[in-house]
N, C-alpha and C positions, 0 to 999 in steps of 0.2 A: 761468566762463571756463576754469578748469582742467579741468572735465569735457569741454568742447569740445575742448581740446588732446588730452586722453587718448583721446577717441573718434577724432579724426583720426589720431593715431599708431597706434591699434589697427587702423583701416581700412587705413592705408599698409602696415603689417606683414602684415596678412592678404592684401592684394593681391599683395605681393611673394612671400609663401610659396606662394601659389596659382600665380603664374607660374613659380616654381622647380619646383613639383611638375609642372606641364605640361611644362616643358622636359625634366625627367628622364624623363618618360613618353614623350615624343617621341624622346629619345635612345635609350631602351631599344627602342622600336619600330623605329627606324633600324638599330640594331645587329643585331636579330633578322632584319630584312628582308635585310641584307647577308649574314648567315651563311646564310640560306636560298638567296640567289643564288649564293653561293660554292659551296655543296654541289651546287646544280642544274648549275653550270658544270662542276664536277669530274666529276659523273655523266655529262654529255653528252660530255666529253672522253674519259673511259674508254670509253664506248660507241663512239665514233668510232675510238679506237685499237684496240679488239678487232675492229672492222669492217675496218679497214685490214689488220691481221695476218691475219684470216681470208681476205681477198681475196688477199693475197700467198701464202698457203699453197695456196689453190686454183690460182692461176696456176702455182706451182712444181709441183704434182701434175699438172696438165693438160699443161704444156709439157715436163716431165721435166727442168727446169733443176735443177742441183745434185746429180745423182745418176746 
């Protein structure tokens, strides 16, 4: 009977530790995905900002505004 209790407790602890490992792995994957998305959004924002600045400079040069 004692062996059965020990086996049940060992299986329970093993299942819990596996679930914890999976949760930790999923959290790490989620953080990496968020960091990648954040970097991609920053890159797209900077590209858009540079494009707008270039467009404004071209309009200023073509129309002669500001000088």
